[in-house]
Every structure is written in structure tokens, then in C-alpha cells.
C-alpha positions as CSV (number, residue, x, y, z in Angstrom):
1,M,189.6,-76.8,-74.1
2,G,186.3,-79.0,-74.3
3,R,186.5,-83.0,-75.0
4,S,185.4,-84.5,-78.3
5,S,182.5,-86.8,-77.3
6,K,182.5,-90.1,-79.0
7,P,179.6,-90.9,-81.9
8,K,177.0,-92.5,-79.9
9,S,176.4,-96.2,-81.5
10,K,173.1,-97.3,-82.6
11,S,170.9,-98.5,-79.4
12,V,170.2,-101.9,-79.3
13,S,166.5,-101.7,-78.9
14,E,166.6,-100.3,-82.7
15,F,167.0,-103.7,-84.1
16,V,165.7,-107.3,-83.2
17,L,168.2,-110.1,-83.4
18,F,167.0,-113.1,-85.3
19,D,168.9,-116.6,-85.5
20,V,168.1,-118.3,-88.9
21,L,168.0,-121.7,-89.7
22,Y,168.5,-122.7,-93.5
23,D,167.1,-126.0,-95.5
24,D,170.4,-127.0,-95.8
25,G,170.8,-127.2,-92.3
26,S,172.9,-124.2,-91.7
27,R,172.5,-121.9,-89.5
28,S,172.9,-117.7,-89.1
29,S,173.2,-116.2,-85.6
30,N,172.3,-112.7,-84.5
31,R,171.0,-111.4,-88.0
32,R,169.7,-107.7,-87.4
33,V,166.4,-106.3,-88.4
34,P,165.1,-102.8,-87.6
35,S,162.8,-103.0,-84.9
36,S,160.6,-100.7,-86.6
37,E,159.8,-102.9,-89.2
38,L,158.4,-105.4,-86.7
39,G,155.2,-105.7,-84.7
40,G,151.6,-105.0,-85.7
41,L,149.5,-107.8,-87.2
42,D,152.4,-109.1,-89.1
43,G,154.4,-110.0,-86.0
44,D,157.6,-110.9,-86.9
45,E,157.0,-112.0,-90.3
46,P,158.4,-109.1,-92.3
47,A,161.8,-110.2,-90.7
48,R,161.7,-113.1,-93.0
49,A,161.6,-110.7,-96.4
50,I,164.5,-108.6,-94.8
51,I,166.9,-111.4,-94.0
52,E,166.3,-113.0,-97.6
53,A,166.7,-109.3,-99.0
54,Q,170.2,-109.1,-97.1
55,D,171.0,-112.7,-98.4
56,R,170.6,-111.8,-101.7
57,E,172.8,-108.8,-101.4
58,I,175.7,-110.8,-99.9
59,A,174.8,-113.6,-102.6
60,A,175.2,-111.1,-105.4
61,M,178.5,-109.6,-103.6
62,S,180.2,-113.5,-103.0
63,G,178.7,-115.3,-105.7
64,N,177.5,-118.0,-102.8
65,P,173.6,-117.8,-102.7
66,R,172.2,-119.0,-99.5
67,G,169.3,-121.8,-99.2
68,R,165.8,-121.1,-98.4
69,I,164.9,-120.1,-94.8
70,K,163.6,-123.0,-92.8
71,S,162.6,-121.1,-89.7
72,L,163.4,-117.7,-88.0
73,T,163.6,-117.5,-84.2
74,R,164.3,-114.4,-81.8
75,S,167.9,-114.3,-80.5
76,P,168.0,-115.0,-76.8
77,I,168.9,-111.7,-75.1
78,R,172.1,-111.7,-73.2
């Protein structure tokens, strides 16, 4: 009998991780953004819009809105 193979997880390179600092001083680490959305002339700027959209979805489900994003930095690679 053949072994069933485990489904492969998404490659780490498919996503770029960002650390987010909000105006109120709170921090969110390792926020995932599809790497296909980044690069080009805009660099990492599209990540801000993607993370803001994620925050709106989370706020709609939890009822707790997030503050404005103060800064975005790529998470260090481990």
C-alpha cells in the first residue's frame, strides 16, 4: 500500500512578515502579506493597505477597532 502524503504547507517565501506599530503604542508582530503584492516601484507600501484591510476585518468580527498604523517594518528573518 502506498503512503498518503501530507499536504504541503505554504512556503515561507510566499509571504513577507511585518511588525506593525500603532499610534497608541501597541504592536503586532509577524503580520503576513503575500509577497506577490510587494515589490516594484511601490516597494513595501502596499503592505500598509493590506494590513489595514486585515485590521478592518478583525475589528468587524471582534468589535474592537485597531488604531492607525504608525510604522511598518519587515520582521527579522529567523
